[in-house]
C-alpha positions in Angstrom: -7.7 82.7 -53.3 -7.0 78.8 -53.3 -7.9 77.3 -49.9 -5.7 75.0 -48.2 -6.6 71.5 -46.0 -6.4 72.0 -42.7 -3.5 69.6 -41.4 -5.0 66.8 -39.1 -3.9 67.0 -35.1 -0.8 64.7 -34.2 -3.8 62.8 -32.3 -5.6 62.2 -35.1 -3.4 61.2 -37.6 -2.6 58.6 -34.4 -6.3 57.4 -34.4 -6.2 56.5 -37.8 -3.3 54.6 -37.9 0.6 55.0 -39.2 2.3 52.8 -41.7 4.4 51.8 -39.0 4.3 51.3 -35.4 6.0 54.1 -33.1 6.1 51.8 -30.3 6.6 48.2 -31.0 7.4 45.5 -28.3 9.0 42.6 -28.9 8.4 39.7 -26.1 11.5 37.6 -27.3 10.6 34.9 -24.6 8.5 33.9 -22.1 11.2 32.3 -20.0 12.1 34.2 -16.8 14.5 33.5 -13.7 11.5 35.5 -11.6 7.6 35.0 -11.2 6.3 38.5 -10.6 2.9 38.5 -9.4 1.9 40.9 -11.9 3.4 40.0 -15.1 1.5 40.6 -18.1 2.4 38.1 -20.2 2.3 35.2 -17.3 6.1 34.6 -17.8 8.3 31.9 -16.7 8.3 28.7 -19.0 10.2 28.9 -22.2 7.8 27.9 -25.3 9.4 25.4 -27.4 8.0 27.3 -30.4 9.8 30.4 -29.9 11.5 32.0 -32.7 14.4 31.5 -33.8 17.5 33.1 -34.7 17.4 33.8 -38.0 13.6 34.4 -37.9 14.2 37.2 -35.4 16.8 38.4 -37.9 14.1 38.2 -40.6 11.7 40.3 -38.5 14.5 43.0 -37.8 15.4 42.9 -41.5 11.7 43.9 -42.2 11.6 46.3 -39.3 14.2 48.1 -41.1 12.6 48.5 -44.3 9.6 49.7 -42.5 11.7 52.5 -41.0 11.1 51.2 -37.5 13.3 53.3 -35.4 13.7 51.5 -32.3 11.8 48.6 -30.8 10.7 47.8 -26.7 12.5 44.2 -26.2 10.8 42.2 -23.0 9.9 38.7 -22.2 10.1 37.2 -19.7 13.5 38.0 -18.9 15.1 38.6 -23.0 18.6 38.3 -21.9 18.5 34.8 -21.1 18.2 33.7 -24.6 21.8 32.9 -25.7 21.3 34.6 -28.7 19.9 38.1 -27.0 23.4 40.0 -27.5 23.5 38.5 -30.9 20.1 39.7 -31.9 20.8 43.3 -30.4 23.9 43.7 -32.1 22.4 42.6 -35.2 19.2 45.1 -34.7 21.7 48.4 -34.1 23.8 47.1 -37.0 20.8 47.4 -39.3 19.5 50.8 -38.0 16.9 49.2 -35.6 17.3 50.9 -32.1 16.8 48.5 -29.4 15.4 49.4 -25.7 15.3 46.5 -23.6 13.7 45.6 -20.6 15.4 43.3 -17.6 15.2 42.4 -14.3 19.0 42.9 -14.1 19.9 39.1 -13.6 22.7 39.4 -16.6 23.9 43.0 -16.4 27.4 42.1 -15.0 30.3 45.1 -15.1 31.2 43.1 -18.3 27.9 43.3 -20.0 27.7 47.0 -18.3 30.9 48.0 -20.4 29.8 46.6 -23.5 26.5 48.4 -23.2 27.9 51.7 -22.2 29.9 51.7 -25.5 26.6 51.5 -28.0 24.7 54.5 -28.7 21.7 52.5 -30.2 20.7 50.7 -26.7 18.9 51.8 -23.9 18.3 49.6 -20.7 15.3 49.2 -18.6 15.6 48.1 -15.1 12.7 46.9 -13.2 11.7 47.7 -9.9 8.4 47.8 -8.1 9.5 49.1 -4.6 12.0 51.6 -3.7 12.7 49.2 -1.0 13.5 45.6 -0.7 10.4 44.9 1.3 8.1 46.1 -1.0 9.8 45.1 -4.0 10.1 41.4 -3.3 7.0 41.2 -1.9 6.0 41.7 -6.1 8.9 40.1 -7.7 10.5 37.8 -5.6 12.9 37.6 -2.9 16.6 38.7 -3.9 14.9 40.6 -6.7 15.8 44.2 -5.5 19.2 43.0 -4.5 19.8 41.8 -8.1 18.1 45.1 -9.6 20.6 47.6 -7.5 23.4 46.0 -8.5 22.4 46.3 -12.2 22.4 50.0 -11.8 25.2 50.1 -10.2 27.3 47.9 -12.6 25.7 50.3 -15.2 26.8 53.5 -13.7 30.1 52.1 -12.9 30.6 51.8 -16.3 29.7 54.9 -17.4 25.8 54.1 -19.4 24.3 57.1 -19.8 20.6 57.3 -18.8 19.6 53.9 -17.9 16.0 53.8 -17.1 14.4 52.6 -13.9 11.0 51.0 -14.7 8.3 51.1 -12.0 4.5 49.6 -12.1 2.2 51.7 -10.0 0.7 50.2 -7.2 -0.9 51.1 -3.7 1.8 49.6 -2.1 4.3 51.9 -3.6 2.7 55.3 -4.7 4.1 56.5 -1.4 7.6 55.8 -2.7 7.5 58.0 -6.0 9.7 60.3 -4.5 12.2 57.4 -3.5 12.0 56.3 -6.5 12.9 59.4 -8.2 15.8 59.7 -5.9 16.7 56.2 -6.9 17.2 57.2 -10.5 18.6 60.5 -9.6 21.6 58.6 -7.4 22.4 56.1 -10.4 22.1 58.7 -13.2 19.0 57.1 -14.4 15.4 58.5 -15.7 12.4 57.4 -13.7 9.5 56.0 -16.1 6.5 54.8 -14.1 3.4 52.4 -16.0 0.1 51.7 -14.8 -0.6 48.0 -13.0 -3.2 46.6 -15.8 -5.2 43.6 -14.8 -3.6 41.4 -17.7 -2.0 38.0 -17.3 -0.9 37.0 -13.7 -1.8 41.0 -13.1 -5.7 40.0 -13.3 -5.6 37.7 -10.0 -3.9 40.6 -8.1 -5.5 43.8 -9.4 -8.3 44.0 -7.2 -5.7 44.1 -4.0 -2.7 46.0 -6.1 -4.2 49.0 -7.8 -4.0 52.4 -6.3 -7.2 53.4 -4.5 -9.3 56.3 -5.7 -7.3 58.6 -3.3 -4.1 57.3 -4.5 -5.1 58.1 -7.7 -5.6 61.6 -7.1 -2.4 61.4 -5.0 -0.6 59.7 -8.4 -2.0 62.9 -10.6 -0.8 65.7 -8.2 2.5 63.8 -8.3 2.5 63.3 -12.3 1.6 67.0 -12.5 4.5 68.5 -10.4 7.3 66.3 -11.7 6.0 65.0 -14.6 8.4 66.7 -17.2 11.2 64.6 -15.7 9.5 61.5 -15.7 8.4 59.2 -18.5 5.0 57.7 -18.6 4.2 56.9 -22.3 0.3 56.4 -22.3 0.0 55.0 -19.0 -1.8 57.4 -17.0 -4.6 59.0 -19.8 -7.4 57.6 -17.4 -5.9 60.4 -14.8 -6.5 63.2 -17.5 -10.3 63.6 -16.2 -8.8 65.0 -13.0 -7.5 68.1 -14.7 -7.0 70.5 -17.8 -6.7 69.0 -20.9 -2.9 68.5 -21.5 -1.8 68.8 -17.7 -0.5 65.4 -18.0 2.6 64.6 -19.9 2.0 61.6 -22.7 -0.6 60.6 -25.3 -4.0 60.6 -24.1 -5.5 57.9 -26.4 -5.2 53.9 -26.8 -3.0 53.8 -29.4 -3.7 50.1 -29.6 -3.6 48.8 -33.5 -3.0 52.5 -33.7 0.8 53.4 -33.1 1.5 50.4 -30.8 1.3 47.0 -30.7 3.2 43.3 -29.6 4.9 40.7 -31.3 5.1 37.8 -29.3 7.8 34.9 -28.5 6.3 32.8 -31.0 5.3 35.4 -33.9 2.0 36.2 -32.7 0.9 39.8 -32.7 -1.2 41.5 -30.8 -3.0 44.6 -30.8 -1.2 46.1 -27.1 1.6 44.8 -24.8 -1.4 44.8 -22.1 -3.8 42.8 -24.3 -2.3 39.2 -24.8 -5.9 37.4 -25.8 -7.3 36.1 -28.6 -9.6 38.9 -29.4 -7.1 41.1 -29.8 -4.7 38.7 -31.4 -4.1 40.5 -35.0 -2.1 37.5 -37.0 1.0 35.8 -37.1 4.2 36.8 -38.7 5.2 33.3 -40.0 1.4 32.2 -41.2 0.7 35.5 -42.1 3.4 36.8 -44.5 5.3 38.8 -42.1 4.6 41.8 -39.8 4.3 44.8 -42.3 1.2 43.0 -44.1 -0.1 42.0 -40.3 0.2 45.7 -39.6 -1.2 47.4 -42.6 -3.8 44.6 -43.6 -5.1 42.8 -40.3 -8.8 43.3 -39.9 -8.7 43.8 -36.5 -6.1 46.5 -36.7 -8.4 48.0 -39.5 -11.2 47.9 -36.9 -9.6 49.6 -34.1 -8.7 52.5 -36.8 -11.8 53.1 -37.1 -13.6 56.1 -35.6 -14.7 55.0 -32.1 -17.6 55.5 -30.3 -17.9 57.0 -26.9 -20.4 54.9 -26.0 -21.7 55.4 -22.4 -18.7 58.1 -21.8 -20.2 60.2 -24.7 -22.2 62.6 -22.0 -19.3 62.8 -20.1 -17.6 66.2 -20.0 -14.1 64.9 -19.3 -14.2 62.6 -22.5 -12.1 64.2 -24.8 -9.3 64.1 -21.9 -9.2 60.6 -21.0 -11.0 58.9 -24.4 -12.9 56.4 -21.9 -9.4 54.9 -20.7 -7.7 51.6 -21.3 -9.5 49.3 -23.3 -7.3 46.2 -21.8 -8.3 47.3 -18.3 -11.9 47.3 -19.4 -11.6 44.0 -21.2 -9.9 41.6 -18.3 -12.1 43.3 -15.9 -15.2 42.6 -18.0 -16.5 45.9 -18.2 -17.9 47.1 -21.7 -15.7 48.2 -24.2 -17.5 51.3 -25.0 -17.7 52.1 -21.2 -15.9 53.7 -18.5 -12.4 52.7 -17.3 -12.5 50.5 -14.3 -9.9 53.2 -12.5 -12.4 56.3 -14.1 -11.7 59.1 -11.7 -15.0 60.5 -12.1 -16.1 57.4 -10.1 -18.0 56.2 -13.0 -16.2 52.5 -12.8 -16.9 51.9 -9.4 -20.5 51.0 -9.8 -19.5 48.7 -13.0 -17.2 46.9 -11.3 -19.6 46.2 -8.2 -22.0 44.4 -10.5 -21.7 40.5 -12.0 -19.7 40.2 -14.9 -17.0 37.7 -16.5 -13.6 38.6 -16.7 -11.7 36.8 -19.5 -8.4 35.2 -18.8 -5.6 35.3 -21.6 -5.1 31.9 -23.2 -1.5 32.4 -23.1 0.3 31.2 -19.5 3.9 30.0 -19.4 3.2 30.2 -15.2 5.6 27.7 -13.7 3.9 25.4 -11.3 4.7 24.9 -7.3 5.3 27.8 -4.9 8.3 30.1 -5.6 11.2 30.4 -3.1 13.3 32.9 -4.9 14.4 33.8 -8.3 15.3 30.9 -10.4 19.0 29.8 -11.0 20.0 30.7 -14.6 20.8 27.9 -16.5 21.2 29.2 -20.5 20.3 27.0 -23.3 21.3 27.0 -26.6 18.3 26.1 -28.3 14.7 26.1 -27.0 13.8 22.6 -24.9 11.6 20.0 -26.6 9.1 20.4 -24.4 7.6 22.7 -21.3 9.8 22.6 -18.2 8.5 23.6 -14.8 11.8 22.6 -13.0 14.2 24.9 -15.1 12.1 27.2 -17.2 15.4 28.8 -18.7 
């Protein structure tokens, strides 16, 4: 009798990497009309080296050949690029669906109507408070009203299933039911993500990340509502609080295995939350395209090798949480083979109490000067020749 080799579990296939990423994030620009205190990419000013329209189309052609079915477009605020809608149309015409995140600044009634007519575009409106008081403290005065106006325009236009994207902080974790009610009100789906100490988020993480009690509160809420809420792989560090598989989503760090980031100048990073030279795999322009970087970059090959459980190896919850988030450990200065800083068994707390060097990203496009509110929108047809603090977009 011929024996049949066992089929690897899906998570095992993911650990060794795939021919193309499942979740590709592409930041089209660092320009932004807001200056959120927790911005992962420290966005604000446009980078003069930003990829041209044609270079972006060349990337889309490559993604089509690789059979990347959709791309998550972000920034910065991606809609401030004058060619944004052209690139969206080009992607969908080449069988690459688009999910884009926006603060809502350009979701006018006319744009909402155009979006409602497309079957291949998904819209995520960023909102970090269910009230203006909570949201605007993080995202800037007027940003709550701007996001709600965008949601109203999408609903009026008949856009189906917009997403409300929330970064969970200690100030909004009590509003999870309110966020869900907002999503229901606008015919949207709630998507919640974890606050990472990356970019400007490194400066506010100590004050904003949920407390241990709030982590338990968040876990219980997700167990009760998770089937109707999107989380991606944000909260696998919470899995140690319950039975394996109790939380929806992938309980695995997918960096360089199933996810990665393309930044506005063509640099490819292992993870959207890890914009640092340590996790820079290559550049699309100088390294013979995205496919070559994804399939052959030494960093990605390293990440796809079996990883040591390290200090977490003796913990009975390791198979559930897999040691937590690589970026969260790195940017808080903790060992990469140690516990997550928000380890729900408490193993991260002693590590955080020790003296440690906290790396800072070399990428910072923050504007200088005090932020008074949203920056007036002024579209440019070409990137500026130099950085500009006064008019970032």
